[in-house]
N, C-alpha and C positions, 0 to 999 in steps of 0.2 A: 504494500500499500504506500503511495507518495504521501510523504510527511508533510508537504505543504498544503494539499487540500485538507488533510485531517486537522491541521492547526487551523486552518481558515474555518473550518465547520466548528471547532471548539469556540474560537473567538465570536463567531456569529451567534452561537447559542447563548454566550453570556451577555452579548448585547440585547438579544431579544428578551432575556430574563429580565435584566436591568431596566429596559425600557417598560416592561409590563408592571413594574412596581409603582404604586401610586403614593406620593407623599400624603399624609392626612392632611385636610384642609385647615388652613390657619383659623384660630378662634375668632369669630366675629368681634369687632370693637364694640366694647361696652359703652352705652350712652351714659351721659353724666346722670347721676342720681338725683331725684327731686329732692329739695330742702327738708321735706317731711319725712323720708323714707325712714322707717323704724326697723330695728332688727327682729322685733316680734310684736305681734299685736298686745296692746294693753288691756288687762282684764278689769272689770270694775272693782273686784275684791282688793286690788292692790291699793286702793285709796283709803281704805279704813284707817290707815295710820294717820293720814292727814285730818280726817274727820274727828279722830278721838284725840286730837292735840288739845291739851287743857288750856293753852294759850288763846284758842278761839273764842270769839264773842259768844255769849250764850244765846244771843238773838240769831246767831248764824246756825247753831246747833238745832234750834227749834225749826228752822227752815229746811234742814237736811232731807227730811221724808218727801215733801212735796217738790222740792227742786231736783231730786234723783241725780245729784251732782257726780256720783261715782259713775253712773251710765254715761253722763254727758262727757266727763274727762276721758273715759274709756273710748268714746266715739272719736274723740280729737286725736288720741294716739300720740300725745305729745312726748318729748324726749327731754332729758336734762340738757340745759345749754341753749334751748331754743328761745326765740323772741315772739312773743304773743301779745295782741291787742285785745283788751276787754272793752267792747265798744258800747258806749252808754252805760258805764259799769255801775252807775248809782252809788250806792254805799260801799260796794266793793266785796260782796260776799264771794262771787267767782274770782275776783283778782286775787283774793288771799289764797285760794286753793291753787290757782293757776302759778302763784309765786312759789307755793311748796313743790309743784310737779317739776317746774323748769330749773329750780335750784339756784344756787349762788352764782353760777356761770351763766344763767339765763337772764332775761329781762321780760318784764310784764309792763305793759302800758295801760293805765286805767284812764279811759277817756270819758269824759262828761261835757256836754254843751251846757249853757247857763240854766236852761230848765231841768235837766238831770241834776246839776249840782244843787239846785234850790230843792228840789224833791229828796235828795239824799240828806240834807241837813247838815249835822254835825259828825255824822258817821264817818266820813272819809278822813277829817281831821283826827279823830280818835284811832281809826285804824292805821293810818300811817305816822302817827306822832312818835318822836324819838327815834326815827329811822327803824321803826318796828319792822317793816318789809323792806329790806335794803335793796331788793332788786325790783322795786316798782318805782316807775316813774308816771307821775300824774300830768295829762294833757287836758287842755281846756280849748273852748272856741267853738265857732260855728261848724257843722259837719262838712260844708262845702270847702273849707279852708283848713281842715285837719292837717297839722305840720307834723310829718314823720317821714323819715328817710326812705326813698325809693328802694324797692327790693331788699327790705330789712326784716320783713316779718316771715316767721314760719306759719303762723295761724292767727285768725281773728275769730273772735266769739261773739255772736249776738244772742243774748237771752232775753226774750220777751221785749225786744227794743227795736228791732228793724221796722215794725210796722209804724212806729212814730215818724220815721222819715216821710211817710205819706200823710201824716196828721194835718188837717185843716181845721183847727179848733175854732168853733163858732164863738166861744166865750175869750178868745184871744190868749189863752193860757200857754199856748205854744207857737212860737215864731215858725211860720211855714218854711220848710226846707225842700231842696231838690234831692230826690232820691238818686237820680242818675249821676248827678255832679258828686254827691256825697259818696257814692259807692265807688266812683271812679277814683277817689283818693285812696280808698282802702285797697282796691285792686293793684294800684301802682306801688302801694308800699309792701305788697306780698311778693316773696321770692318765686321764681318758676318752681312749680311743685308745691307751694304754700296753700293751705287750705282755709276755707271760711265755713263756720258752722253756725247754722241758723236755729234757733228754737222759738217758736211763737204759737200763738193761739190761731185755732183754724176759723175762718170765716166761711160763709156759704160759697159754694163753687160758682165762679162767674161774678161775684160781687165786686163793687167798685171800691177800692181802698179808701179813696177821697171820702166816701160815705161811711163805710163799715168802721173805719179807725175811729172816727170822731164819735159814732154811736156806740161802739161795743170794745174798741181797742183789739180788734181781730183782723186778720188778713188772709185773703185766698191764697193757699200755698202755691197755685199755678202762677199767681202774679209775682211771688218772690222768685220762682224759677225763671220767669221771663226777665226780671230785674238783673238776676246775676248772671245769667247766660248772655244777655245784651251787654254787660260790662266786661265780657271776656272770659267768664269763669266756665268751668265744665261741671255739670251735675255729676257727683260721684258716688253718693250712698244716701240712704235714709233709714231711721230707726223708728220702730213703733212704740217705743218706750213710754210716751207720753199719751197715746191714743185713749180716747174715751168715747166709745160708740153712744153712750147715753147723753152726751152733750149734743144739743139740737142746733148749736152755732147761733142761736137768736139773742141770748142774754149778754149783755156786758160782763166782762171779765171780772168785775169787781162786785157783781151780784153775789151775796152771800151763799145763795144755793149752789153755785157753781165755782166760787172762788178758790183757787189752787187745784181744781179738778177739771179744767176746761180740756176739750180735745185739743191736743197740740201736735205740731210735726217738728221733726228734727232732721234737717237736711245738712249734707256736707258737700261743698263745691271745692274745686280745685283749680289752680291757675296752671294752664299748659306751659 
């Protein structure tokens, strides 16, 4: 047998085998993670230590049952070190809990407009006295001019407060606000991936917020979805934790027969 053809055949065989091997495909590039991505979902039970803090106001503890704050905080899925806005925070019930969740490396902004500040009375001064909550910054002013750095927030929380941006009070107790302009300030302050959680009282489907808010302090959930999506956020999730089918949506939320038992929705929106 001629050695040259034999050697040529061997080389050709190796060449074919080598060419038939396929390198494993390169791993796809991972997109940047959104600001609020968490290592694991937060469960409501993990907030019991916060509620049991003996330094809390007695009035806060009395509100825990109807506020269902562990479920709200779990729905937000916050992490230590994050920055959160408590929108129209009133006396700061949620501000204090958020302060404990994000911890010393985080920051909570407690925002009140003049009307909410008046409604809250002396409670904010007592709550934040002596640097009691060192990671809380108070903000004030009209909603359309909320001063907060762009892309600085991981989350914003509206608890029974968003409807007031639609309020047109016949008695003059509320300065009319522009919901779209107000919400635009919030969205600009959210980081990409940041969330907005809204808890509010349910009004009848298709009702006009300009009417229902003044009469009952309720808002149609569909109107809230429209507002937040028009502002550039994406509907992310909802929770039935505040649902009450026995509420017929006709009574004002301050009516003693339904107070703290209204049918409410809890929505989460995300900034792309």
